[in-house]
Backbone as CSV, one residue per row, in Angstrom:
resi,resn,N_x,N_y,N_z,CA_x,CA_y,CA_z,C_x,C_y,C_z
1,MET,-16.438,3.303,22.212,-16.351,3.189,20.955,-15.140,4.097,20.512
2,ARG,-15.254,5.351,21.080,-13.722,6.327,20.094,-12.701,5.729,21.256
3,TRP,-13.016,5.368,21.986,-11.612,4.912,22.592,-10.692,3.899,21.978
4,LEU,-11.617,2.359,21.614,-10.989,1.559,21.385,-10.979,2.024,19.108
5,ILE,-11.508,3.007,19.254,-11.132,2.945,17.798,-9.999,3.884,17.629
6,LEU,-9.738,4.708,18.449,-8.432,5.398,18.692,-7.497,4.416,19.254
7,MET,-7.134,3.835,19.974,-6.831,2.811,20.342,-5.753,1.888,19.062
8,LEU,-7.229,1.091,18.409,-6.932,0.410,16.961,-6.111,1.237,15.845
9,LEU,-6.368,2.631,16.119,-5.683,2.959,14.853,-4.004,3.344,15.252
10,LEU,-3.911,3.658,16.792,-2.305,3.567,17.046,-1.522,2.341,16.842
11,VAL,-2.509,2.045,17.159,-1.611,0.063,16.982,-1.376,-0.435,15.751
12,LEU,-2.063,0.357,14.430,-2.046,-0.089,13.339,-1.426,0.509,13.052
13,SER,-0.867,2.000,13.266,-0.067,3.212,12.672,1.017,2.957,12.884
14,GLY,1.273,1.978,13.681,2.652,1.404,14.222,3.234,2.516,15.137
15,VAL,2.551,3.344,16.294,2.936,3.913,17.239,3.216,2.979,18.362
16,ALA,4.342,2.946,18.986,4.986,1.803,20.046,3.839,1.917,20.898
17,LEU,3.568,0.494,21.569,2.865,0.674,22.634,3.576,1.240,23.719
18,ALA,4.919,1.294,23.913,5.658,1.174,25.198,5.544,3.028,25.347
19,ALA,5.249,3.553,24.574,5.403,4.885,24.246,3.613,5.568,24.707
20,TRP,3.257,4.402,25.062,1.684,4.537,25.534,1.621,4.369,26.807
21,ASP,0.611,4.950,27.732,0.769,4.513,29.207,-0.209,3.551,29.121
22,LYS,-0.359,2.511,29.531,-0.783,1.266,29.323,-1.945,1.317,30.999
23,ARG,-1.027,2.279,32.020,-2.097,2.129,32.902,-3.698,2.242,33.265
24,ASN,-4.289,3.436,32.054,-5.417,3.852,31.365,-6.492,3.097,30.711
25,ALA,-5.293,2.121,30.443,-6.669,1.209,29.242,-7.619,0.873,29.330
26,LEU,-8.787,0.656,28.579,-9.594,-0.014,28.850,-10.125,-1.306,28.906
27,ILE,-8.409,-2.197,28.002,-8.975,-3.480,27.559,-7.489,-3.892,28.427
28,ASP,-7.679,-4.975,28.313,-5.736,-5.998,29.057,-5.353,-6.098,27.765
29,THR,-4.200,-5.252,27.972,-2.754,-4.558,27.008,-2.117,-6.003,26.090
30,SER,-2.171,-6.944,27.215,-1.618,-8.091,26.661,-2.124,-9.023,25.811
31,ARG,-3.555,-8.754,25.417,-4.162,-9.308,24.085,-4.029,-8.598,22.517
32,ILE,-3.131,-7.504,23.134,-3.015,-7.020,21.813,-1.988,-7.102,20.767
33,VAL,-2.062,-7.520,19.876,-1.232,-8.102,18.820,-0.937,-7.586,17.467
34,SER,0.576,-7.376,17.362,0.362,-6.749,15.592,0.073,-7.400,14.972
35,GLY,-0.518,-7.370,13.654,-1.547,-7.314,12.528,-0.665,-6.963,11.466
36,GLY,-0.978,-7.737,10.170,-0.607,-7.328,9.217,0.614,-7.830,8.646
37,PRO,0.874,-7.608,7.440,2.518,-8.408,7.449,3.921,-7.700,7.913
38,PRO,4.528,-8.336,7.924,6.482,-7.828,8.612,6.777,-6.971,8.087
39,LYS,7.557,-6.416,8.857,8.648,-5.024,7.858,9.162,-6.098,6.337
40,ASP,8.472,-5.055,5.528,9.638,-5.238,3.905,8.710,-6.987,3.748
41,GLY,7.414,-6.881,4.128,6.140,-7.691,4.091,4.904,-7.833,2.645
42,ILE,5.663,-6.793,2.173,5.150,-6.336,0.885,5.884,-5.898,0.023
43,PRO,6.234,-6.819,-0.817,7.438,-6.529,-1.795,7.034,-5.538,-2.795
44,ALA,7.938,-4.956,-3.255,7.877,-3.690,-4.443,7.715,-4.169,-5.862
45,LEU,6.929,-3.408,-6.676,7.309,-4.127,-7.901,8.468,-3.523,-8.914
46,THR,8.856,-3.849,-9.224,10.255,-3.161,-10.031,10.577,-3.721,-11.506
47,ASP,10.993,-2.597,-12.122,10.301,-2.591,-13.939,9.325,-3.917,-14.174
48,PRO,8.279,-3.215,-13.721,7.399,-4.106,-14.438,6.654,-4.440,-15.809
49,GLU,6.079,-5.241,-16.759,6.272,-5.472,-17.711,4.682,-4.658,-18.008
50,PHE,4.926,-4.174,-19.285,3.505,-3.887,-19.384,2.959,-4.087,-20.973
51,ILE,1.672,-4.358,-21.037,1.404,-5.005,-21.990,-0.004,-3.390,-22.926
52,PRO,0.350,-3.741,-23.809,-1.640,-2.414,-24.991,-2.906,-3.095,-23.804
53,GLY,-3.098,-1.986,-24.397,-4.541,-2.411,-23.524,-5.793,-3.295,-24.152
54,ALA,-5.361,-3.058,-25.239,-5.978,-4.178,-25.872,-5.783,-5.189,-25.642
55,ARG,-4.961,-5.597,-25.247,-4.083,-7.156,-24.771,-4.395,-7.586,-23.499
56,ALA,-4.547,-6.841,-22.930,-4.983,-6.924,-20.968,-6.332,-7.338,-20.887
57,SER,-5.818,-9.134,-21.280,-7.685,-9.469,-21.024,-8.164,-9.728,-19.036
58,PHE,-6.842,-9.672,-18.489,-6.877,-9.748,-17.415,-7.721,-8.662,-17.083
59,MET,-8.214,-7.471,-17.321,-8.098,-6.032,-16.941,-10.017,-6.504,-16.701
60,ARG,-10.945,-6.083,-16.330,-11.926,-5.492,-16.561,-12.296,-4.162,-17.222
61,PRO,-13.492,-3.662,-17.876,-14.207,-2.252,-18.595,-14.089,-1.300,-17.490
62,ASP,-14.459,-1.805,-16.651,-14.662,-0.968,-15.574,-13.663,-1.326,-14.132
63,GLU,-12.470,-1.101,-14.378,-11.105,-1.107,-13.604,-10.658,-0.012,-13.646
64,GLN,-10.326,0.170,-12.048,-9.631,1.611,-11.594,-8.801,1.620,-11.936
65,VAL,-7.584,2.419,-12.456,-6.390,2.139,-12.505,-5.690,4.105,-11.853
66,LEU,-4.729,3.551,-11.999,-3.701,4.925,-11.709,-3.312,5.470,-12.328
67,GLY,-3.003,6.140,-13.342,-2.375,6.741,-14.835,-1.107,7.664,-14.262
68,VAL,-0.237,7.514,-14.975,0.780,8.385,-14.589,1.449,8.707,-16.036
69,VAL,1.196,9.898,-16.248,3.057,10.526,-17.627,3.499,11.052,-17.623
70,ALA,5.086,10.556,-17.544,5.745,11.503,-16.986,7.122,11.177,-18.309
71,ASN,7.564,11.959,-18.501,9.115,11.985,-19.402,8.599,11.566,-21.780
72,GLY,7.409,12.083,-21.192,6.963,11.554,-22.740,6.263,10.283,-22.601
73,VAL,5.629,9.536,-21.820,5.418,8.514,-21.501,4.076,8.220,-20.676
74,ALA,2.548,7.578,-21.124,2.410,7.278,-20.610,1.699,5.920,-19.485
75,LYS,1.697,5.484,-18.715,0.932,4.290,-18.288,0.444,4.222,-17.246
76,ALA,-0.485,3.202,-17.168,-1.620,2.593,-16.281,-1.189,1.583,-15.500
77,TYR,-1.813,1.641,-13.916,-1.587,0.312,-12.742,-2.582,0.014,-12.145
78,PRO,-2.892,-0.821,-12.388,-4.274,-1.003,-12.281,-4.613,-0.910,-10.518
79,THR,-5.356,-0.473,-9.543,-5.424,0.029,-8.345,-5.372,-1.824,-7.716
80,ARG,-6.266,-3.002,-8.462,-6.202,-4.250,-7.827,-4.549,-4.445,-7.499
81,ILE,-3.577,-4.539,-8.753,-2.293,-5.135,-8.585,-1.890,-3.924,-7.323
82,LEU,-1.806,-2.574,-7.608,-0.974,-1.939,-6.603,-1.551,-2.334,-5.023
83,SER,-2.724,-2.777,-4.784,-3.181,-2.761,-3.326,-2.340,-4.167,-3.336
84,TRP,-2.030,-4.916,-3.924,-1.385,-6.036,-3.361,0.218,-5.466,-2.941
85,HIS,0.854,-4.562,-3.713,2.416,-4.297,-3.881,1.952,-3.128,-3.033
86,GLU,1.585,-1.649,-3.555,1.488,-0.816,-3.022,3.121,0.605,-3.788
87,LEU,3.858,0.202,-4.125,4.355,0.634,-4.391,5.603,-0.162,-5.954
88,VAL,5.759,0.576,-6.856,5.855,0.459,-7.704,7.508,1.399,-8.680
89,ASN,9.065,0.642,-8.402,9.884,1.293,-9.059,9.829,0.918,-10.294
90,ASP,9.570,2.158,-11.513,9.734,1.857,-12.434,10.463,3.387,-13.524
91,ARG,10.052,2.917,-14.839,11.160,4.026,-15.473,9.989,4.973,-16.504
92,PHE,10.367,5.784,-16.583,10.094,6.659,-18.012,10.978,7.101,-18.881
93,GLY,10.950,6.578,-20.160,12.215,6.899,-20.848,13.443,6.735,-19.794
94,GLY,14.596,7.714,-19.349,15.501,7.288,-18.482,14.957,7.860,-17.201
95,LEU,13.703,8.377,-16.871,13.784,8.846,-15.767,12.890,7.930,-14.912
96,PRO,13.626,7.601,-13.548,13.521,6.842,-12.443,12.231,7.530,-11.812
97,VAL,11.258,6.881,-11.701,9.877,7.239,-10.644,9.274,6.016,-10.346
98,LEU,8.755,6.132,-8.740,8.116,5.274,-7.770,6.330,6.244,-7.660
99,VAL,5.994,5.066,-7.676,4.604,5.337,-7.762,3.565,4.242,-6.632
100,SER,3.322,5.539,-6.053,2.783,4.416,-4.214,1.292,4.755,-4.418
101,TRP,0.863,3.652,-3.973,-0.717,3.368,-3.747,-1.016,3.297,-2.807
């Protein structure tokens, strides 16, 4: 079981199968397929629009956010949205900031 978990982690982390000695595999390696979105398949958010929290009717009261305070500006990024985009290119005043999830 540990071997299977390790192999899945290697595949999912993008480690090339060519660099791995397939002769010691416990399964037929021709059945291993890539999963997830392709390269550049998760679009970053760029210069997102923000609304006051009181007007954010799409938010639940218990919703988790990633909060960032920089250059005198505070913003909240809902983790539900970050899970779809993972990166946000934003500005705090004139300071460019990359928010990563």
